[in-house]
N, C-alpha and C positions, 0 to 999 in steps of 0.2 A: 504493500500500500504506500503510495506516495503522499507527500505532505499536502499536495493539492487536492487530494480526494476528500469529499465531504462525507462524514459519517454521522448519522443521527445518534445522539446520546440522550438517553432518558434521564435527565437530571432530576426530574420530579420523583422518580423511583428512589432516589437517594436522599430525599428530604428526611429530616428528623421527624419522628412520629408526632411530636407535639405540634408541629406546624399544621397538621391536618385539622386541628380544632381552632386555628387562629381566626379565620375569617378576615375581615378588614376591608372587603370591597365596598361596603357601604360608606365608611369614612373616606376612602379614596375618592368615591363619587362625589361626596360632599365637598371635599377640598378642591376637586377639579373645577368647581363652580366659583371658587374664591374670587377670580378675576373676571367672571362673566359680566358682559355689559348688555347682552341681547336677551337676557332672561330675567324675569322678576323672580328672584330666588328667595324662598322662605326656608331654604334647606339648612345652611350651616349656622352654627352658633357663633357668628362673627360679630365683634363689636363694631359700632359705626365708626368709620375712619375719620369722620368730622370731629370725633372726640379726642383724637390724637393731637397733642400740642406740639406740632412739628417744629415750629420756630424755637420754642423753649428748649426742646430736646436737642436741636442742632447747636444751640449756644452751649448747652451743658457738655455735649460730646466734644466740641472743639476745644473747650477749656480743659477737659480731662485728658484729652490726647496730647495737648500742648504741655500741660503742667504735671501730669501723672502717668507718663507712658510706662514706667516700670511697674505700675499697679494695674492701670486700666487695660493695657495691652499684653499683660502677662498671665500665666496660669494663676489660679487662686487656690487657697486651701479647699479641699474637697467639700468640707461642710459649709463653705462660703466665707467671704471676707468678714472680718470682725464688725466693720461699720454697718453693713447691710443687715447682719444678724441682730445687731443692737437696735437698728431702726425697726425691723419687723417685730422684734420682741416688744418694743414700746408700743407699736401699733396694736398688737394683740392685747396688751395690758389695757389700753384705752378702750378698745371695742368689745373685748370679751371678759374683762375683769380679772385676767390672769396673765402673768408673764411666764414664759418657759424658764425653767431652772437650768443649771449648768448641764450642758450636754443634751438638752431636750429640744434643740432646734437646729435645722440645717436648711440650706438654700438648695432648691431643686430646679431642674430645667422644665418648669411648668408642673401642673398638677399630675399629668399622666406619668411623669417621671417617678413621683412618689409611689404610685400604684405599681408600676413595673418593679421598682426596687424592693417593695414589700413582698410582691409575689416571688421575685427571684430569691429573696432571702429566707422566706418562711413557708412557701408552699411546696410540698412534696406531691408527686402524682397520687391522685385519689383523695387528697385532703378536701374536706367540705368547706366551701365558701358560700355564704348566703348573700344574695343581692336582692334589691327591690325588683318587682315585676310590674311595670317596665323599669328599665334603668339605662344609664349611659352606656353606649356601645363600647367605648374604650375600656370601661371597667370590666365588662364581660371578656373582652379580648385579652386584657392584662392577666387575668386569672386563668383563663383557658390556655393561654400560651405556656403556662407551667403545669398543665394537665390537672387542674383542680376539678373537683366534682362540684360544679356550680349549681346551686339551688335557688329558686325564686320564691319570694314572699310578696303577696299582693299589697298594693297601696290603695288608699281611698283619699277622701278630701282632707284627712288629717295625717297623711303620710303613710309610712310603712305600717302595716297591720302587725303591731308588736304582739298583740294577743295571739295571732296565728303563729308567729315565731315561738312564743312561749309554749304553745301546744306541741309544736314540733320538738322543742327541747325536752319537754316533759316526756315525750314519746321516745326519746333516745338519740335524737339528732345531736351531733357534737361538731359544730363548725369551728374551724380555727380562726376564721375572720368573718365579720359581718360588715358589708359595705353599704353605706347609705349616703344619700345626698339630701340632707334634712331641710335645706333652704332653697325654695323656688326650683324644685327638682327638674333635672333634665331626664325625661322629656316632658313631664306633665305640667311643670310650672307651679306645683303645689308644695306645701311645706309641712313638716312634721310638727305636731302640737307639742307644747311644753310637757304635758303629762306623758306622752309617749316617749319623749326623749329621756325622761327620768326612768321610765319603765325599762327602756332598752339598756340604759346604763346599769340598772339593777340586775338585769339578766346577764350582762357581761361579767359583772362581779361574781354572780352566783355560779355561772357555768364556765367561767374561765376562758372566754374568747376575746379577741381584740376587735374593737370597732374601728373601721376605717371611715372617717368622716370627711366627705368631699364638700368643701365650702366655696366652690368656684363662684357662686352667685350671691353669697351671703350679704355683700355690701350693696346689692342692687335692689333693695326693697323700695317700693314706691312710697310716695309722701303719705304721711298720716299725722294727725295732731299729736302734740306732746314731744317730750324730749326722751329719746331712747339712747341705747349704747352706741348707735351708729351716728348720733348727732341730732341736732334740733330739727324737728319736722320730718323725720324719716320713719318709714315703716319698719321698725327694728324687729327682727325675728326673735324667737325665744332664745334662751341661753344655748351656747354651743355645747355639743356633747363633750368636747375636750375640756371645757371649763367645768362641766359637771363631774366628770370622772377621768381626770388626767392619767390615772394609773392604767386604764384599760382602753384608751382612745388614742389613735394616731390621726391627727388632722392633716389632710392634704389640701393646701391652699395654692392659689395661682393668681398672678397679676395679669393674666392674659385677657380677662374680661373687663378689667377696670383701668389698665395702663396701656398695654399693647402686647398682642400675642407674638409679635416679631422678636421680642427680647427673650421669650421662653424663660420667664422668671416665676418661681413658685417657692413654697416652703413645706417642710414637714415638721410638725410639732407633736411630741409624744414622749413616752417613757425613754429615759436615757439609754437603756439597754437596746431598745428597738432602734433608736436613731443611730447608735454606734454601728449596728449591723447594716443599716441603709448606707451609711458613709462608706463602709467597706465595699458594698455592692456598687456604689457609684464610682469608686476608684477603679473598678474593673469594667466600667461601661464608658461613660464620657468624661471621667476623671473629675470634672468640676463644671458648674455653670459658668457662662462667660463673664469674665471680670469686668469688661466694659459695661455690659448690661447691668451688673450688680451695682457698680458705682453710679451709673446714670439713674437707676431707680432710687438709690439712696439720696442723691442730690435733689432729684425731682420731688421726692417725698418730703424731705426736710425743708424744702423751699415752699411747701404748702400747695404745690401744683397738683399733686395727686388728689388731695381732698377736694379741690375745686373741680377737677375733672370728674370725680365720682358724683358729685352733686349735680353737675350738668347732665351726666349720663343718666342718672335716675329720672330726671324730668323728661328727657328725650324718650327713654324706653317706656315710661308710663304713658306718654302720649301715643306712642305707636302701638302699645298693647290695647289701648282703648279703641284706636282706629281699626285694629284687627278684629276685635270682638264685635264692634259695630258692623263691620263688613260681613262677618259670618252671619249675624242676625238678619242682615238685609238680603243675602244671596243664597245661603245654603238650603238644601231641600228639607222638608219636614222630616223629623226623626233624627236630625243631626244634633249632637250635643258637644259642648266644649268646656274646658276649664277657664276660669277667670283668674289670671295670674295677679299676685300682689307684689311681684318683683321678678327679676331675671329676664330671660329672653324668649320664653316659649308659651304657646297655647297648644293643648293636646285635644285633637278633634276626633270624635267618634262618629263616623258616617252611618247612614241607615244599614240595617242588617243586609248581608249579601254583597256589600260593596267590597271589592278587592283592590285595595289601594296600591298594592305592588303592581298589579296588572295595569292600573290606570296611570301610573307614573309616566309611562312613555307617552300616553295621550296628552298628559299635562305638559310634558316637555315640547310636544308639537305645538302647543298653544303658547309657548314661550313663558312657562311658569314652572317652578320646581318646588317640591316639598320632599320630606323624608317619610316613606311609609312606616307604619307602626311596628310591623312584624320584627325587624331586626333588634328592637329594644327589649324583646323578650327572649327567653331561652326557647329552644325548639319544642314543638309539640302543641297539640290541641288547637292549632290555628290562631293562637293568641296574637292580637294586634292586626289581624287581617283587614279590619274595617277602620283602622285608626291612622292618623297622620300627625306628624309633628310639624308645627309651623313656628319658625323663628322670625320674629318681627324686627329684630334688633338692627339689621342693616338694610331694610327695605325703606326707600324714601317715602315720606308721608303721602305724597300725591300718587304713589303707585300701589299702595296697600289695597284700596278698594278694588281697583282693576285686577290685581293679582288674585284676590279672593273670588271675584266674579268668574275669572277663568277657571279656577279650581272647581267652583260650584257647578259651572256648565259641564265640565268633564264628568263630575259625579252624577249629575242629572241625566246625562246622555246614556250612562251605563245602567240605569235603573230599568 
C-alpha cells in the first residue's frame, strides 16, 4: 500500500465508551445561532450584547496590559488570582450573607467548568446523580460524560419536588450528588421556594449527599418592592442553598449572564475538601482561568460597573419577559400554557396535546424563527417534553418579540 492510497478508518469504533452517552448536538445547534442575523432566535440563553460596557472594558484592558503585563498576560494560580477571589468573596458576603472561608472558593472558567470538575473528581461509573426534570442540558451532559446513573425528579411552580426526592431516598435511592438550579431555572424560569430549599438541605445532611447549586441567574430577579439581599427594589430570591448548608453544598456561579460570556468567568464555593479536589482537576484540564479576564472582572466590579450593568439588565429582561408572555397570550392556540418568569431568561411553553415540537422545529426555522424543543431537557423515556419548548427572550429585540411568537404560533396551529 502506498502513502497515496486512501483507507477508511472507523475512528468512531475506537471512541471511549463514555462518549456514547454525551450527546451535545442540541447545545451545538444553539451556539450555531449565536451570530445569526436572519432568524428571530429564542433559542440560546445569551445575554443582550447592548448590556456589555465595551468602552469601559476597552479602557480597563488597555490599562492592565500596559501596567500589569506580568499578571494580566501570565498564567495565574489554578484557584484564581488573590484579588478576584477576594472580590467574589465580598460579593457573596453582601448578597448571600456568607463569605467563603479559607480554601472554600476558586475561580472557574464559567459555571459549566465547575460541573465538569465535580463530575471528573467525584463520579464513578454507575454513581447516582439526581437532577431536576426538566433541567439544563449541560448539567445532564457533564454527569453522563462520566457515566453517572442520572435520575430525574419533577418540578412544579415551587421548584424541585423535594417531597418526591424524599420518597425516593426513603425507598433506598442513594445519590452522590443532587443538582439543582433553584433561581429562575433553566429551562422553566421558575424558582424553588424557601421551604423546599430548607427541606433539601435537611435531606442532604440526613442522607449524606452533596448538593450542586447552579446560581447562573440568581442576580437577575425582576423588580419588586422593598429592599432585598440583591439590592433596593429587586426581586430577591430566597436564601441560597450554600448559605443555608455550606457543609453539604457546592455553589456553581458564573458571570456569563451578568458580565459577559466571552470572558468565561465563574466560581465554585463549597467545602474546602471539595474545592481542593476541583483545583487538582482543573490543573489537569485548562490549568487556570484566564488572568486577563480575572483582572478585568475585578477592576470592572470594584469600579461599580458590574452593579450598574446588572441593574440595567434586570429592567431590560423584565420588559422582554412581559412582551413575550403578552405575545403568547395574543397568538398561541387554545390549550397552550406557559410559565411567568420572575427573573432570568426563559419562558417554558407547553403546547396542546399531540404537538411534536422537535418535528416542528424545522418548520419554524423555515419561517425564520428558532426555539429549543423541550425533549432534550429531560432524561430519555416516556416522551417527556415532546409538546414543550423553551423560549429565551433575553437577546430578542423588543420590536421582534411579537412577530417571532406569531410565527411560532402559526407553525403550531398548522400542525394541529
